[in-house]
All heavy atoms as TSV, in Angstrom:
chain	resi	resn	atom	element	x	y	z
A	1	MET	N	N	96.856	145.794	107.434
A	1	MET	CA	C	96.703	144.624	108.197
A	1	MET	C	C	97.587	143.519	107.591
A	1	MET	O	O	98.087	142.655	108.287
A	1	MET	CB	C	95.236	144.245	108.234
A	1	MET	CG	C	95.056	142.931	109.069
A	1	MET	SD	S	93.389	142.466	109.500
A	1	MET	CE	C	92.437	142.772	107.964
A	2	ASN	N	N	97.679	143.359	106.288
A	2	ASN	CA	C	98.624	142.316	105.739
A	2	ASN	C	C	100.098	142.369	106.097
A	2	ASN	O	O	100.667	141.382	106.323
A	2	ASN	CB	C	98.568	142.401	104.145
A	2	ASN	CG	C	97.235	141.738	103.742
A	2	ASN	OD1	O	96.495	141.197	104.392
A	2	ASN	ND2	N	96.899	142.080	102.410
A	3	GLY	N	N	100.473	143.632	106.383
A	3	GLY	CA	C	101.824	143.855	106.912
A	3	GLY	C	C	101.972	143.256	108.188
A	3	GLY	O	O	102.998	142.554	108.615
A	4	LEU	N	N	101.012	143.533	109.063
A	4	LEU	CA	C	101.098	142.910	110.451
A	4	LEU	C	C	100.978	141.391	110.461
A	4	LEU	O	O	101.785	140.801	111.207
A	4	LEU	CB	C	99.905	143.447	111.229
A	4	LEU	CG	C	99.684	142.949	112.746
A	4	LEU	CD1	C	100.822	143.381	113.597
A	4	LEU	CD2	C	98.275	143.375	113.169
A	5	LEU	N	N	100.163	140.851	109.593
A	5	LEU	CA	C	100.051	139.420	109.590
A	5	LEU	C	C	101.307	138.793	109.000
A	5	LEU	O	O	101.750	137.752	109.622
A	5	LEU	CB	C	98.902	138.993	108.644
A	5	LEU	CG	C	97.516	139.459	109.194
A	5	LEU	CD1	C	96.389	139.175	108.037
A	5	LEU	CD2	C	97.143	138.806	110.507
A	6	SER	N	N	101.867	139.331	107.946
A	6	SER	CA	C	103.085	138.853	107.417
A	6	SER	C	C	104.270	138.955	108.330
A	6	SER	O	O	105.060	138.055	108.528
A	6	SER	CB	C	103.563	139.500	106.072
A	6	SER	OG	O	102.546	139.366	105.133
A	7	ARG	N	N	104.338	140.062	109.119
A	7	ARG	CA	C	105.400	140.332	110.005
A	7	ARG	C	C	105.309	139.312	111.074
A	7	ARG	O	O	106.330	138.792	111.737
A	7	ARG	CB	C	105.414	141.782	110.607
A	7	ARG	CG	C	106.633	142.204	111.215
A	7	ARG	CD	C	106.645	143.665	111.499
A	7	ARG	NE	N	105.351	144.326	112.065
A	7	ARG	CZ	C	104.587	145.077	111.294
A	7	ARG	NH1	N	104.800	145.288	109.939
A	7	ARG	NH2	N	103.424	145.502	111.754
A	8	SER	N	N	104.101	138.950	111.598
A	8	SER	CA	C	103.867	137.992	112.693
A	8	SER	C	C	104.360	136.703	112.322
A	8	SER	O	O	104.659	135.804	113.251
A	8	SER	CB	C	102.468	138.043	113.198
A	8	SER	OG	O	101.640	137.429	112.296
A	9	VAL	N	N	104.428	136.307	111.089
A	9	VAL	CA	C	104.881	134.913	110.558
A	9	VAL	C	C	106.359	134.928	110.993
A	9	VAL	O	O	106.791	133.815	111.489
A	9	VAL	CB	C	104.649	134.743	109.082
A	9	VAL	CG1	C	105.360	133.507	108.586
A	9	VAL	CG2	C	103.202	134.709	108.771
A	10	SER	N	N	107.065	135.877	110.515
A	10	SER	CA	C	108.593	135.852	110.812
A	10	SER	C	C	108.931	135.926	112.280
A	10	SER	O	O	109.930	135.434	112.708
A	10	SER	CB	C	109.305	136.894	109.856
A	10	SER	OG	O	108.793	138.128	110.222
A	11	THR	N	N	108.217	136.763	113.060
A	11	THR	CA	C	108.516	137.037	114.368
A	11	THR	C	C	107.875	136.087	115.363
A	11	THR	O	O	108.239	136.098	116.518
A	11	THR	CB	C	108.151	138.507	114.871
A	11	THR	OG1	O	106.638	138.534	114.689
A	11	THR	CG2	C	108.911	139.534	114.012
A	12	LYS	N	N	106.943	135.303	114.875
A	12	LYS	CA	C	106.145	134.378	115.705
A	12	LYS	C	C	105.352	134.999	116.781
A	12	LYS	O	O	105.169	134.402	117.891
A	12	LYS	CB	C	107.008	133.159	116.146
A	12	LYS	CG	C	107.685	132.412	115.070
A	12	LYS	CD	C	108.448	131.247	115.572
A	12	LYS	CE	C	108.935	130.506	114.322
A	12	LYS	NZ	N	109.996	129.595	114.592
A	13	GLN	N	N	104.926	136.247	116.585
A	13	GLN	CA	C	104.315	137.052	117.569
A	13	GLN	C	C	102.881	136.617	117.575
A	13	GLN	O	O	102.165	136.429	116.532
A	13	GLN	CB	C	104.370	138.506	117.216
A	13	GLN	CG	C	103.642	139.412	118.112
A	13	GLN	CD	C	103.702	140.863	117.807
A	13	GLN	OE1	O	103.836	141.193	116.638
A	13	GLN	NE2	N	103.569	141.665	118.796
A	14	LYS	N	N	102.212	136.464	118.778
A	14	LYS	CA	C	100.759	136.166	118.962
A	14	LYS	C	C	100.032	137.353	118.620
A	14	LYS	O	O	100.499	138.435	119.073
A	14	LYS	CB	C	100.478	135.632	120.370
A	14	LYS	CG	C	101.109	134.301	120.634
A	14	LYS	CD	C	100.836	133.984	122.022
A	14	LYS	CE	C	101.536	132.704	122.532
A	14	LYS	NZ	N	101.241	132.380	123.883
A	15	LEU	N	N	98.933	137.188	117.941
A	15	LEU	CA	C	98.008	138.348	117.676
A	15	LEU	C	C	96.634	138.070	118.218
A	15	LEU	O	O	96.252	136.875	118.442
A	15	LEU	CB	C	97.896	138.508	116.195
A	15	LEU	CG	C	99.162	138.853	115.365
A	15	LEU	CD1	C	98.740	138.924	113.879
A	15	LEU	CD2	C	99.741	140.161	115.867
A	16	ILE	N	N	95.929	139.040	118.438
A	16	ILE	CA	C	94.506	139.010	118.715
A	16	ILE	C	C	93.677	139.388	117.520
A	16	ILE	O	O	94.057	140.442	116.918
A	16	ILE	CB	C	93.996	139.839	120.021
A	16	ILE	CG1	C	92.562	139.611	120.227
A	16	ILE	CG2	C	94.407	141.266	119.757
A	16	ILE	CD1	C	92.111	140.264	121.551
A	17	ILE	N	N	92.780	138.603	116.984
A	17	ILE	CA	C	91.922	139.012	115.865
A	17	ILE	C	C	90.483	139.033	116.265
A	17	ILE	O	O	90.011	138.223	117.074
A	17	ILE	CB	C	92.112	138.119	114.667
A	17	ILE	CG1	C	91.839	136.719	114.897
A	17	ILE	CG2	C	93.599	138.285	114.151
A	17	ILE	CD1	C	91.745	135.824	113.628
A	18	PHE	N	N	89.663	139.990	115.654
A	18	PHE	CA	C	88.257	139.940	115.817
A	18	PHE	C	C	87.781	139.355	114.454
A	18	PHE	O	O	88.124	139.965	113.427
A	18	PHE	CB	C	87.757	141.294	116.160
A	18	PHE	CG	C	88.098	141.653	117.647
A	18	PHE	CD1	C	89.198	142.387	117.885
A	18	PHE	CD2	C	87.250	141.236	118.639
A	18	PHE	CE1	C	89.570	142.629	119.231
A	18	PHE	CE2	C	87.641	141.593	120.031
A	18	PHE	CZ	C	88.813	142.297	120.268
A	19	TYR	N	N	87.002	138.354	114.438
A	19	TYR	CA	C	86.679	137.628	113.268
A	19	TYR	C	C	85.282	137.135	113.208
A	19	TYR	O	O	84.598	137.001	114.271
A	19	TYR	CB	C	87.508	136.271	113.439
A	19	TYR	CG	C	87.458	135.329	112.186
A	19	TYR	CD1	C	88.028	135.653	111.011
A	19	TYR	CD2	C	86.482	134.197	112.186
A	19	TYR	CE1	C	88.005	134.783	109.895
A	19	TYR	CE2	C	86.537	133.429	111.070
A	19	TYR	CZ	C	87.156	133.710	109.966
A	19	TYR	OH	O	87.103	132.845	108.923
A	20	ILE	N	N	84.526	137.294	112.075
A	20	ILE	CA	C	83.275	136.881	111.873
A	20	ILE	C	C	83.287	135.435	111.542
A	20	ILE	O	O	83.811	134.995	110.467
A	20	ILE	CB	C	82.594	137.614	110.711
A	20	ILE	CG1	C	82.566	139.114	111.054
A	20	ILE	CG2	C	81.191	137.131	110.454
A	20	ILE	CD1	C	82.012	140.048	109.918
A	21	ASP	N	N	82.646	134.537	112.368
A	21	ASP	CA	C	82.747	133.066	112.145
A	21	ASP	C	C	81.640	132.664	111.146
A	21	ASP	O	O	80.861	133.462	110.541
A	21	ASP	CB	C	82.664	132.293	113.413
A	21	ASP	CG	C	81.315	132.409	114.049
A	21	ASP	OD1	O	80.306	132.936	113.571
A	21	ASP	OD2	O	81.235	131.995	115.279
A	22	SER	N	N	81.519	131.335	110.955
A	22	SER	CA	C	80.592	130.816	109.963
A	22	SER	C	C	79.119	131.010	110.344
A	22	SER	O	O	78.238	130.956	109.499
A	22	SER	CB	C	80.903	129.345	109.695
A	22	SER	OG	O	80.709	128.594	110.974
A	23	ASN	N	N	78.971	131.376	111.612
A	23	ASN	CA	C	77.532	131.660	112.051
A	23	ASN	C	C	77.201	133.184	112.128
A	23	ASN	O	O	76.314	133.476	112.787
A	23	ASN	CB	C	77.336	130.944	113.501
A	23	ASN	CG	C	77.380	129.498	113.431
A	23	ASN	OD1	O	76.964	128.890	112.528
A	23	ASN	ND2	N	78.019	128.883	114.444
A	24	ASP	N	N	78.091	133.905	111.490
A	24	ASP	CA	C	78.098	135.323	111.518
A	24	ASP	C	C	78.087	135.949	112.927
A	24	ASP	O	O	77.485	137.034	113.143
A	24	ASP	CB	C	76.701	135.842	110.820
A	24	ASP	CG	C	76.747	135.666	109.358
A	24	ASP	OD1	O	77.769	135.656	108.697
A	24	ASP	OD2	O	75.626	135.388	108.655
A	25	LYS	N	N	78.873	135.387	113.817
A	25	LYS	CA	C	79.077	135.898	115.146
A	25	LYS	C	C	80.495	136.477	115.174
A	25	LYS	O	O	81.343	135.885	114.558
A	25	LYS	CB	C	78.919	134.887	116.165
A	25	LYS	CG	C	77.578	134.416	116.446
A	25	LYS	CD	C	77.515	133.448	117.589
A	25	LYS	CE	C	76.109	133.044	117.882
A	25	LYS	NZ	N	75.985	132.185	119.082
A	26	VAL	N	N	80.638	137.565	115.825
A	26	VAL	CA	C	82.001	138.026	115.981
A	26	VAL	C	C	82.698	137.429	117.086
A	26	VAL	O	O	82.091	137.301	118.211
A	26	VAL	CB	C	81.893	139.687	116.244
A	26	VAL	CG1	C	83.276	140.281	116.524
A	26	VAL	CG2	C	81.299	140.331	115.036
A	27	THR	N	N	83.819	136.891	116.846
A	27	THR	CA	C	84.594	136.232	117.864
A	27	THR	C	C	86.001	136.750	117.976
A	27	THR	O	O	86.545	137.353	117.108
A	27	THR	CB	C	84.734	134.634	117.566
A	27	THR	OG1	O	85.498	134.559	116.306
A	27	THR	CG2	C	83.468	134.013	117.290
A	28	GLU	N	N	86.508	136.592	119.202
A	28	GLU	CA	C	87.851	137.149	119.563
A	28	GLU	C	C	88.730	135.914	119.691
A	28	GLU	O	O	88.461	134.954	120.309
A	28	GLU	CB	C	87.747	137.831	120.847
A	28	GLU	CG	C	89.123	138.335	121.438
A	28	GLU	CD	C	88.887	138.994	122.814
A	28	GLU	OE1	O	87.831	139.571	123.077
A	28	GLU	OE2	O	89.859	138.739	123.626
A	29	ARG	N	N	89.800	135.963	118.824
A	29	ARG	CA	C	90.716	134.776	118.740
A	29	ARG	C	C	92.146	135.240	118.938
A	29	ARG	O	O	92.597	136.255	118.561
A	29	ARG	CB	C	90.630	134.074	117.469
A	29	ARG	CG	C	89.239	133.510	117.053
A	29	ARG	CD	C	88.944	132.305	117.880
A	29	ARG	NE	N	87.583	131.789	117.525
A	29	ARG	CZ	C	87.344	130.893	116.584
A	29	ARG	NH1	N	88.333	130.373	115.948
A	29	ARG	NH2	N	86.165	130.549	116.311
A	30	TYR	N	N	92.833	134.349	119.677
A	30	TYR	CA	C	94.360	134.616	119.915
A	30	TYR	C	C	95.010	133.611	118.987
A	30	TYR	O	O	94.795	132.385	119.057
A	30	TYR	CB	C	94.666	134.380	121.349
A	30	TYR	CG	C	94.174	135.349	122.329
A	30	TYR	CD1	C	93.032	135.216	122.875
A	30	TYR	CD2	C	94.851	136.628	122.452
A	30	TYR	CE1	C	92.358	136.177	123.754
A	30	TYR	CE2	C	94.331	137.583	123.337
A	30	TYR	CZ	C	93.163	137.354	123.930
A	30	TYR	OH	O	92.678	138.349	124.791
A	31	VAL	N	N	95.741	134.139	118.118
A	31	VAL	CA	C	96.417	133.185	117.057
A	31	VAL	C	C	97.809	133.420	116.884
A	31	VAL	O	O	98.414	134.499	117.366
A	31	VAL	CB	C	95.685	133.368	115.665
A	31	VAL	CG1	C	94.204	133.077	115.773
A	31	VAL	CG2	C	95.840	134.783	115.147
A	32	ARG	N	N	98.648	132.486	116.232
A	32	ARG	CA	C	99.911	132.654	115.861
A	32	ARG	C	C	99.908	132.294	114.320
A	32	ARG	O	O	99.623	131.220	113.940
A	32	ARG	CB	C	100.932	131.814	116.556
A	32	ARG	CG	C	102.395	131.993	116.108
A	32	ARG	CD	C	103.393	131.361	117.029
A	32	ARG	NE	N	103.197	129.982	117.047
A	32	ARG	CZ	C	103.699	129.120	116.215
A	32	ARG	NH1	N	104.407	129.412	115.188
A	32	ARG	NH2	N	103.425	127.755	116.364
A	33	VAL	N	N	100.120	133.292	113.533
A	33	VAL	CA	C	99.992	133.220	112.016
A	33	VAL	C	C	101.210	132.300	111.530
A	33	VAL	O	O	102.326	132.520	111.768
A	33	VAL	CB	C	100.030	134.581	111.385
A	33	VAL	CG1	C	99.827	134.337	109.861
A	33	VAL	CG2	C	98.864	135.451	111.890
A	34	LEU	N	N	100.797	131.375	110.619
A	34	LEU	CA	C	101.794	130.452	110.112
A	34	LEU	C	C	102.008	130.757	108.663
A	34	LEU	O	O	103.160	130.697	108.171
A	34	LEU	CB	C	101.321	128.965	110.275
A	34	LEU	CG	C	100.965	128.497	111.669
A	34	LEU	CD1	C	100.324	127.074	111.642
A	34	LEU	CD2	C	102.210	128.501	112.492
A	35	GLN	N	N	100.905	131.154	107.931
A	35	GLN	CA	C	101.148	131.440	106.453
A	35	GLN	C	C	100.068	132.472	106.105
A	35	GLN	O	O	98.946	132.455	106.739
A	35	GLN	CB	C	100.900	130.192	105.602
A	35	GLN	CG	C	101.779	129.121	105.765
A	35	GLN	CD	C	101.525	127.925	104.875
A	35	GLN	OE1	O	100.474	127.874	104.212
A	35	GLN	NE2	N	102.298	126.855	104.897
A	36	VAL	N	N	100.515	133.485	105.184
A	36	VAL	CA	C	99.510	134.491	104.562
A	36	VAL	C	C	99.389	134.102	103.117
A	36	VAL	O	O	100.347	134.025	102.469
A	36	VAL	CB	C	100.143	135.818	104.951
A	36	VAL	CG1	C	99.163	136.890	104.291
A	36	VAL	CG2	C	100.375	136.080	106.336
A	37	HIS	N	N	98.085	134.007	102.820
A	37	HIS	CA	C	97.804	133.803	101.343
A	37	HIS	C	C	96.980	135.027	100.876
A	37	HIS	O	O	96.668	135.882	101.681
A	37	HIS	CB	C	97.047	132.502	101.212
A	37	HIS	CG	C	97.774	131.266	101.598
A	37	HIS	ND1	N	98.725	130.728	100.819
A	37	HIS	CD2	C	97.890	130.637	102.884
A	37	HIS	CE1	C	99.284	129.656	101.398
A	37	HIS	NE2	N	98.808	129.566	102.653
A	38	ASP	N	N	96.556	134.917	99.633
A	38	ASP	CA	C	95.886	136.154	98.950
A	38	ASP	C	C	94.567	136.313	99.639
A	38	ASP	O	O	94.174	137.555	99.869
A	38	ASP	CB	C	95.614	135.817	97.481
A	38	ASP	CG	C	96.901	135.879	96.700
A	38	ASP	OD1	O	97.833	136.599	97.114
A	38	ASP	OD2	O	96.933	135.353	95.600
A	39	ASP	N	N	93.752	135.279	99.989
A	39	ASP	CA	C	92.445	135.467	100.530
A	39	ASP	C	C	92.321	134.919	101.976
A	39	ASP	O	O	91.196	135.084	102.514
A	39	ASP	CB	C	91.392	134.913	99.617
A	39	ASP	CG	C	91.601	133.407	99.433
A	39	ASP	OD1	O	92.703	132.889	99.743
A	39	ASP	OD2	O	90.689	132.782	98.871
A	40	HIS	N	N	93.278	134.362	102.517
A	40	HIS	CA	C	93.174	133.642	103.888
A	40	HIS	C	C	94.509	133.530	104.564
A	40	HIS	O	O	95.568	133.802	104.023
A	40	HIS	CB	C	92.534	132.293	103.782
A	40	HIS	CG	C	93.299	131.219	103.172
A	40	HIS	ND1	N	93.407	131.185	101.741
A	40	HIS	CD2	C	94.181	130.286	103.602
A	40	HIS	CE1	C	94.318	130.216	101.401
A	40	HIS	NE2	N	94.716	129.596	102.594
A	41	ILE	N	N	94.473	133.314	105.888
A	41	ILE	CA	C	95.675	133.021	106.683
A	41	ILE	C	C	95.544	131.668	107.236
A	41	ILE	O	O	94.398	131.173	107.476
A	41	ILE	CB	C	95.992	134.099	107.800
A	41	ILE	CG1	C	94.766	134.132	108.810
A	41	ILE	CG2	C	96.237	135.401	107.104
A	41	ILE	CD1	C	95.246	134.900	110.105
A	42	LEU	N	N	96.633	131.022	107.493
A	42	LEU	CA	C	96.604	129.836	108.185
A	42	LEU	C	C	97.365	130.076	109.541
A	42	LEU	O	O	98.440	130.679	109.574
A	42	LEU	CB	C	97.570	128.769	107.510
A	42	LEU	CG	C	97.455	127.328	107.929
A	42	LEU	CD1	C	96.102	126.753	107.662
A	42	LEU	CD2	C	98.490	126.490	107.140
A	43	ALA	N	N	96.643	129.772	110.684
A	43	ALA	CA	C	97.135	130.212	111.903
A	43	ALA	C	C	96.765	129.092	113.087
A	43	ALA	O	O	95.765	128.557	112.948
A	43	ALA	CB	C	96.572	131.616	112.382
A	44	TYR	N	N	97.624	129.125	113.979
A	44	TYR	CA	C	97.303	128.198	115.121
A	44	TYR	C	C	96.412	129.101	116.015
A	44	TYR	O	O	96.714	130.165	116.489
A	44	TYR	CB	C	98.584	127.898	115.947
A	44	TYR	CG	C	98.273	127.035	117.159
A	44	TYR	CD1	C	97.993	125.749	116.986
A	44	TYR	CD2	C	98.150	127.527	118.489
A	44	TYR	CE1	C	97.693	124.852	118.050
A	44	TYR	CE2	C	97.784	126.777	119.505
A	44	TYR	CZ	C	97.576	125.407	119.313
A	44	TYR	OH	O	97.181	124.591	120.301
A	45	CYS	N	N	95.209	128.586	116.325
A	45	CYS	CA	C	94.211	129.142	117.165
A	45	CYS	C	C	94.367	128.622	118.595
A	45	CYS	O	O	94.133	127.373	118.827
A	45	CYS	CB	C	92.899	128.945	116.674
A	45	CYS	SG	S	91.529	129.509	117.703
A	46	TYR	N	N	94.660	129.540	119.543
A	46	TYR	CA	C	94.788	129.057	120.919
A	46	TYR	C	C	93.470	128.699	121.622
A	46	TYR	O	O	93.434	128.003	122.556
A	46	TYR	CB	C	95.571	130.127	121.751
A	46	TYR	CG	C	97.029	130.193	121.337
A	46	TYR	CD1	C	97.464	131.091	120.351
A	46	TYR	CD2	C	98.015	129.377	121.962
A	46	TYR	CE1	C	98.785	131.105	119.992
A	46	TYR	CE2	C	99.262	129.413	121.571
A	46	TYR	CZ	C	99.634	130.286	120.583
A	46	TYR	OH	O	100.941	130.330	120.139
A	47	TYR	N	N	92.346	129.172	121.088
A	47	TYR	CA	C	91.037	128.876	121.568
A	47	TYR	C	C	90.648	127.419	121.217
A	47	TYR	O	O	90.289	126.640	121.978
A	47	TYR	CB	C	90.084	129.806	121.129
A	47	TYR	CG	C	88.653	129.586	121.596
A	47	TYR	CD1	C	88.189	129.854	122.850
A	47	TYR	CD2	C	87.672	129.105	120.582
A	47	TYR	CE1	C	86.916	129.448	123.271
A	47	TYR	CE2	C	86.414	128.868	120.962
A	47	TYR	CZ	C	86.015	129.121	122.247
A	47	TYR	OH	O	84.709	128.821	122.666
A	48	ARG	N	N	90.793	127.120	119.878
A	48	ARG	CA	C	90.411	125.800	119.388
A	48	ARG	C	C	91.610	124.814	119.583
A	48	ARG	O	O	91.364	123.514	119.433
A	48	ARG	CB	C	90.097	125.852	117.920
A	48	ARG	CG	C	88.955	126.763	117.677
A	48	ARG	CD	C	87.701	125.974	117.918
A	48	ARG	NE	N	86.552	126.772	117.562
A	48	ARG	CZ	C	85.335	126.569	118.011
A	48	ARG	NH1	N	85.095	125.728	119.099
A	48	ARG	NH2	N	84.270	127.327	117.617
A	49	LYS	N	N	92.849	125.234	119.920
A	49	LYS	CA	C	93.991	124.428	120.031
A	49	LYS	C	C	94.178	123.578	118.782
A	49	LYS	O	O	94.641	122.461	118.806
A	49	LYS	CB	C	93.876	123.544	121.241
A	49	LYS	CG	C	93.860	124.337	122.586
A	49	LYS	CD	C	93.799	123.429	123.701
A	49	LYS	CE	C	93.921	124.136	125.098
A	49	LYS	NZ	N	93.055	125.131	125.339
A	50	LYS	N	N	94.156	124.239	117.627
A	50	LYS	CA	C	94.308	123.700	116.308
A	50	LYS	C	C	94.720	124.682	115.360
A	50	LYS	O	O	94.509	125.872	115.479
A	50	LYS	CB	C	92.981	123.032	115.804
A	50	LYS	CG	C	92.404	121.909	116.468
A	50	LYS	CD	C	91.113	121.390	115.808
A	50	LYS	CE	C	90.582	120.271	116.391
A	50	LYS	NZ	N	89.430	119.750	115.750
A	51	VAL	N	N	95.330	124.198	114.228
A	51	VAL	CA	C	95.670	125.130	113.115
A	51	VAL	C	C	94.296	125.313	112.322
A	51	VAL	O	O	93.683	124.375	112.045
A	51	VAL	CB	C	96.650	124.380	112.099
A	51	VAL	CG1	C	96.861	125.332	110.974
A	51	VAL	CG2	C	97.970	124.366	112.947
A	52	ARG	N	N	94.025	126.576	112.065
A	52	ARG	CA	C	92.697	126.928	111.420
A	52	ARG	C	C	92.997	127.862	110.320
A	52	ARG	O	O	94.041	128.521	110.264
A	52	ARG	CB	C	91.807	127.672	112.451
A	52	ARG	CG	C	91.536	126.894	113.798
A	52	ARG	CD	C	90.680	125.794	113.610
A	52	ARG	NE	N	89.378	126.262	113.382
A	52	ARG	CZ	C	88.247	125.513	113.634
A	52	ARG	NH1	N	88.434	124.381	114.188
A	52	ARG	NH2	N	87.112	125.989	113.231
A	53	THR	N	N	92.006	127.973	109.410
A	53	THR	CA	C	92.070	128.837	108.191
A	53	THR	C	C	91.147	130.004	108.586
A	53	THR	O	O	89.969	129.758	108.888
A	53	THR	CB	C	91.650	128.138	107.016
A	53	THR	OG1	O	92.565	127.049	106.743
A	53	THR	CG2	C	91.737	129.110	105.726
A	54	PHE	N	N	91.518	131.230	108.362
A	54	PHE	CA	C	90.723	132.400	108.565
A	54	PHE	C	C	90.677	133.150	107.311
A	54	PHE	O	O	91.777	133.565	106.826
A	54	PHE	CB	C	91.292	133.300	109.704
A	54	PHE	CG	C	91.270	132.623	111.140
A	54	PHE	CD1	C	92.479	131.920	111.501
A	54	PHE	CD2	C	90.222	132.599	111.904
A	54	PHE	CE1	C	92.452	131.312	112.782
A	54	PHE	CE2	C	90.200	132.021	113.137
A	54	PHE	CZ	C	91.401	131.268	113.568
A	55	LYS	N	N	89.516	133.510	106.754
A	55	LYS	CA	C	89.407	134.312	105.524
A	55	LYS	C	C	89.710	135.737	105.941
A	55	LYS	O	O	89.247	136.252	106.966
A	55	LYS	CB	C	87.949	134.258	105.020
A	55	LYS	CG	C	87.589	132.918	104.556
A	55	LYS	CD	C	86.104	132.929	104.029
A	55	LYS	CE	C	85.696	131.621	103.635
A	55	LYS	NZ	N	84.124	131.634	103.219
A	56	LEU	N	N	90.529	136.360	105.057
A	56	LEU	CA	C	90.910	137.708	105.283
A	56	LEU	C	C	89.705	138.647	105.346
A	56	LEU	O	O	89.667	139.559	106.070
A	56	LEU	CB	C	91.993	138.187	104.341
A	56	LEU	CG	C	93.389	137.596	104.401
A	56	LEU	CD1	C	94.276	138.118	103.309
A	56	LEU	CD2	C	93.977	137.964	105.761
A	57	ASP	N	N	88.721	138.330	104.439
A	57	ASP	CA	C	87.610	139.190	104.402
A	57	ASP	C	C	86.767	139.239	105.675
A	57	ASP	O	O	85.989	140.142	106.007
A	57	ASP	CB	C	86.544	138.854	103.288
A	57	ASP	CG	C	87.173	139.154	101.914
A	57	ASP	OD1	O	88.055	139.971	101.784
A	57	ASP	OD2	O	86.650	138.611	100.977
A	58	ASN	N	N	86.906	138.198	106.495
A	58	ASN	CA	C	86.190	138.023	107.747
A	58	ASN	C	C	86.923	138.508	109.002
A	58	ASN	O	O	86.303	138.582	110.104
A	58	ASN	CB	C	85.778	136.615	107.935
A	58	ASN	CG	C	84.693	136.029	107.010
A	58	ASN	OD1	O	84.170	136.835	106.190
A	58	ASN	ND2	N	84.354	134.878	107.061
A	59	ILE	N	N	88.082	138.943	108.773
A	59	ILE	CA	C	88.934	139.534	109.896
A	59	ILE	C	C	88.618	141.028	109.929
A	59	ILE	O	O	88.858	141.760	109.112
A	59	ILE	CB	C	90.478	139.222	109.732
A	59	ILE	CG1	C	90.775	137.809	109.688
A	59	ILE	CG2	C	91.263	139.995	110.894
A	59	ILE	CD1	C	92.254	137.508	109.437
A	60	LEU	N	N	87.940	141.314	111.080
A	60	LEU	CA	C	87.548	142.800	111.253
A	60	LEU	C	C	88.747	143.652	111.685
A	60	LEU	O	O	88.963	144.806	111.318
A	60	LEU	CB	C	86.447	142.833	112.284
A	60	LEU	CG	C	85.244	142.045	111.980
A	60	LEU	CD1	C	84.215	142.133	113.057
A	60	LEU	CD2	C	84.619	142.597	110.700
A	61	SER	N	N	89.598	143.107	112.671
A	61	SER	CA	C	90.803	143.790	113.112
A	61	SER	C	C	91.756	142.792	113.578
A	61	SER	O	O	91.454	141.697	113.961
A	61	SER	CB	C	90.373	144.850	114.119
A	61	SER	OG	O	89.983	144.256	115.391
A	62	ALA	N	N	92.927	143.283	113.716
A	62	ALA	CA	C	94.070	142.442	114.198
A	62	ALA	C	C	95.093	143.264	114.838
A	62	ALA	O	O	95.338	144.400	114.380
A	62	ALA	CB	C	94.739	141.611	113.143
A	63	GLY	N	N	95.720	142.833	115.900
A	63	GLY	CA	C	96.651	143.542	116.597
A	63	GLY	C	C	97.502	142.732	117.484
A	63	GLY	O	O	97.213	141.502	117.808
A	64	PRO	N	N	98.697	143.258	117.931
A	64	PRO	CA	C	99.467	142.503	118.884
A	64	PRO	C	C	98.870	142.263	120.290
A	64	PRO	O	O	98.047	143.219	120.547
A	64	PRO	CB	C	100.874	143.320	118.981
A	64	PRO	CG	C	100.426	144.729	118.547
A	64	PRO	CD	C	99.213	144.543	117.611
A	65	ILE	N	N	99.192	141.256	121.000
A	65	ILE	CA	C	98.636	141.079	122.252
A	65	ILE	C	C	99.433	141.954	123.275
A	65	ILE	O	O	100.668	141.949	123.291
A	65	ILE	CB	C	98.707	139.596	122.817
A	65	ILE	CG1	C	97.848	138.810	121.751
A	65	ILE	CG2	C	98.291	139.521	124.164
A	65	ILE	CD1	C	97.907	137.345	122.010
A	66	LYS	N	N	98.741	142.817	124.026
A	66	LYS	CA	C	99.400	143.695	124.968
A	66	LYS	C	C	99.741	142.925	126.150
A	66	LYS	O	O	98.973	142.094	126.726
A	66	LYS	CB	C	98.474	144.845	125.356
A	66	LYS	CG	C	97.951	145.619	124.199
A	66	LYS	CD	C	98.875	146.809	123.864
A	66	LYS	CE	C	98.085	147.693	122.972
A	66	LYS	NZ	N	98.910	148.214	121.895
A	67	LYS	N	N	100.940	143.096	126.727
A	67	LYS	CA	C	101.381	142.412	127.901
A	67	LYS	C	C	100.794	143.200	129.102
A	67	LYS	O	O	100.811	144.450	129.155
A	67	LYS	CB	C	102.868	142.314	128.013
A	67	LYS	CG	C	103.387	141.398	126.946
A	67	LYS	CD	C	104.867	141.158	127.186
A	67	LYS	CE	C	105.189	140.183	126.005
A	67	LYS	NZ	N	106.532	139.665	126.145
A	68	LYS	N	N	100.264	142.496	130.084
A	68	LYS	CA	C	99.678	143.124	131.256
A	68	LYS	C	C	100.780	143.709	132.207
A	68	LYS	O	O	101.746	143.013	132.344
A	68	LYS	CB	C	98.821	142.108	132.079
A	68	LYS	CG	C	97.608	141.651	131.308
A	68	LYS	CD	C	96.754	140.686	132.104
A	68	LYS	CE	C	95.602	140.244	131.375
A	68	LYS	NZ	N	94.852	139.308	132.078
A	69	ALA	N	N	100.465	144.846	132.700
A	69	ALA	CA	C	101.454	145.431	133.661
A	69	ALA	C	C	101.472	144.699	134.977
A	69	ALA	O	O	100.333	144.317	135.416
A	69	ALA	CB	C	101.137	146.864	133.785
A	70	ILE	N	N	102.544	144.559	135.656
A	70	ILE	CA	C	102.585	143.823	136.961
A	70	ILE	C	C	102.491	144.800	138.039
A	70	ILE	O	O	102.959	145.810	138.057
A	70	ILE	CB	C	103.738	142.994	136.924
A	70	ILE	CG1	C	103.741	141.882	135.903
A	70	ILE	CG2	C	103.892	142.401	138.373
A	70	ILE	CD1	C	105.130	141.144	135.904
């Protein structure tokens, strides 16, 4: 997963992540990763419309956003 997160920084690719929030709820977020650190990422969250910090331990899965077929 770290490779995907790091690659998305350079390509500016939007990702979908499933994340455990501070209330222990699983949330789905669409993000653009800005920085990857040892224990967290800094990413623009399209849901909150803000730059947010996400703990790597709380990210359950991450992947590229699939484009819808027309």
